[in-house]
DRENMI-19735 format. One record per residue (C-alpha): residue number from 1; x, y, z. Coordinates in nm, 3 decimals. Example, Ala and Ser with C-alpha at 12.3 -4.5 7.8 and 13.67 -1.06 7.14 Angstrom:
! residues 2
[1 [1.230 -0.450 0.780]]
[2 [1.367 -0.106 0.714]]
This chain:
! residues 111
[1 [-5.611 5.137 4.076]]
[2 [-5.508 5.297 3.747]]
[3 [-5.746 5.586 3.808]]
[4 [-5.580 5.651 4.145]]
[5 [-5.236 5.640 3.981]]
[6 [-5.352 5.891 3.722]]
[7 [-5.489 6.113 4.000]]
[8 [-5.153 6.099 4.182]]
[9 [-4.972 6.193 3.861]]
[10 [-5.199 6.493 3.810]]
[11 [-5.158 6.606 4.172]]
[12 [-4.779 6.573 4.144]]
[13 [-4.778 6.774 3.823]]
[14 [-4.987 7.048 3.985]]
[15 [-4.752 7.054 4.284]]
[16 [-4.451 7.106 4.059]]
[17 [-4.635 7.379 3.869]]
[18 [-4.722 7.551 4.197]]
[19 [-4.357 7.541 4.310]]
[20 [-4.249 7.710 3.987]]
[21 [-4.528 7.965 4.022]]
[22 [-4.718 7.876 3.707]]
[23 [-5.024 7.739 3.883]]
[24 [-5.178 7.815 4.224]]
[25 [-5.240 7.485 4.407]]
[26 [-5.438 7.474 4.732]]
[27 [-5.688 7.256 4.919]]
[28 [-5.991 7.410 4.747]]
[29 [-5.842 7.318 4.411]]
[30 [-5.797 6.955 4.517]]
[31 [-6.159 6.934 4.636]]
[32 [-6.289 7.094 4.315]]
[33 [-6.088 6.855 4.098]]
[34 [-6.220 6.554 4.292]]
[35 [-6.580 6.674 4.262]]
[36 [-6.541 6.765 3.893]]
[37 [-6.412 6.416 3.816]]
[38 [-6.684 6.257 4.031]]
[39 [-6.971 6.450 3.869]]
[40 [-6.829 6.394 3.520]]
[41 [-6.799 6.018 3.571]]
[42 [-7.144 6.004 3.730]]
[43 [-7.294 6.198 3.439]]
[44 [-7.136 5.971 3.179]]
[45 [-7.247 5.663 3.373]]
[46 [-7.607 5.790 3.380]]
[47 [-7.601 5.873 3.010]]
[48 [-7.486 5.521 2.923]]
[49 [-7.799 5.393 3.100]]
[50 [-8.008 5.623 2.873]]
[51 [-8.090 5.842 3.173]]
[52 [-8.069 6.204 3.060]]
[53 [-8.040 6.339 3.416]]
[54 [-7.667 6.266 3.378]]
[55 [-7.640 6.573 3.157]]
[56 [-7.667 6.777 3.477]]
[57 [-7.357 6.608 3.616]]
[58 [-7.163 6.674 3.298]]
[59 [-7.271 7.040 3.293]]
[60 [-7.165 7.083 3.656]]
[61 [-6.834 6.908 3.589]]
[62 [-6.763 7.149 3.302]]
[63 [-6.857 7.439 3.529]]
[64 [-6.613 7.318 3.796]]
[65 [-6.332 7.275 3.543]]
[66 [-6.388 7.630 3.414]]
[67 [-6.372 7.751 3.774]]
[68 [-6.058 7.550 3.852]]
[69 [-5.856 7.668 3.556]]
[70 [-6.018 8.016 3.544]]
[71 [-6.097 7.977 3.175]]
[72 [-6.318 8.286 3.163]]
[73 [-6.085 8.478 3.394]]
[74 [-6.318 8.452 3.690]]
[75 [-6.312 8.237 4.004]]
[76 [-6.658 8.138 4.125]]
[77 [-6.750 8.158 4.493]]
[78 [-6.903 7.878 4.699]]
[79 [-7.254 8.025 4.668]]
[80 [-7.226 8.050 4.291]]
[81 [-7.097 7.694 4.273]]
[82 [-7.389 7.567 4.482]]
[83 [-7.641 7.750 4.262]]
[84 [-7.468 7.610 3.952]]
[85 [-7.507 7.258 4.098]]
[86 [-7.881 7.308 4.142]]
[87 [-7.920 7.476 3.801]]
[88 [-7.728 7.207 3.614]]
[89 [-7.939 6.929 3.762]]
[90 [-8.260 7.122 3.692]]
[91 [-8.146 7.147 3.329]]
[92 [-8.073 6.774 3.328]]
[93 [-8.414 6.690 3.477]]
[94 [-8.587 6.916 3.225]]
[95 [-8.407 6.749 2.933]]
[96 [-8.491 6.409 3.081]]
[97 [-8.861 6.493 3.102]]
[98 [-8.868 6.635 2.749]]
[99 [-8.688 6.343 2.584]]
[100 [-8.827 6.052 2.784]]
[101 [-9.152 5.914 2.642]]
[102 [-9.317 5.787 2.959]]
[103 [-9.250 5.879 3.316]]
[104 [-9.432 5.672 3.576]]
[105 [-9.366 5.741 3.941]]
[106 [-9.344 5.422 4.145]]
[107 [-9.388 5.581 4.485]]
[108 [-9.764 5.529 4.533]]
[109 [-9.777 5.177 4.389]]
[110 [-9.673 5.023 4.722]]
[111 [-9.973 5.169 4.905]]
């Protein structure tokens, strides 16, 4: 419940900043903020389980936050965001394979 209260505070702050004209607030921004928080939390949760695939979620969350606040002065399109999602998880999977000692697929054991 506290996370939802914090989210409402942030949305209210952004609304006031958009009224003043300091910050542009629209539906795409809300969706990007929700997904950035979701992928960041998911990445941290996976890293606490010693699963390095969570690095992909953190990389994508950072990418979304740079797109939201236009840190590099550029707003990324939907296609670029989708490719960044795939690329960040490929990086996470590659790091997971390099750092994990044994990887045993369990798919064929049932047959």
